C-alpha positions, 0 to 999 in steps of 0.5 A: 500500500505504501508503494501504491500511495507513492505512485502519483495517485489522486487523493480525495479525503473526507470527513463528517461533522459531529452533526453528520454532514459530509465534507470532502477535499482534495489532498495533495500528497500522502505517505506511510510513516515509519510507525504505520500511520498515514500522513496526508498533506492538504491546503488549509484554505481549500480543505478547511471544512474537512480539517474542522470536521477531523478536529471535532471527530478524529475520523477520516476517510481517504481514497487513493486512485491511480489515474492511468488505470483507476486502481483505487484504495480506500482507508479509514481512521478514527484517530486523525489529528491535524497539524501544521506541515510547513516547509519540512513537507515541501519536498514530499509535496513537490515529489508527489506533484511531479508523479501526479503530473506524470500520470495525468499529463498523457490524459491531456492535463497540462502542468499549469492545471495541476500546478494551481492545486499544488501551489500552496504556501508553506504556512498553509500546508496542513498534515492529517495523520491517522492510523488506518483501521480498515482498508478496501479495494475500490478498483472498479471491477471484480473485487471492488469493495472487498476488504484488504488486510492491514499489517499492524 
């Protein structure tokens, strides 16, 4: 799963408010950290609703999709925290932007298109960290929706 997440995937991160209202945003980068937690990078400005919902509930869901073949992975967590990310995460953001652009460029999306998403100031970068509690194969076709085992 860690190798898949590093390939230039699209990231959709979602949460629900304490009242049950869903919200969703695009994440910009992700990695599996040494302790097994997943870290997502988002723009604090564009993901403000998701961040507020996570701060209130600690629950998060994220879908990773590889544009070239729609291979998809869905993770959920119940211990999510939001933290400033800043300049220490700049290299990861740029690396994932390059990988994502390599995926969508052949589909007709110019670099200017993705650069608009990834042009986030260091002071606006936020990290969402969580322990995956459940995982599913979300790739369309046979096996879609099937649970995946997580190593602990």
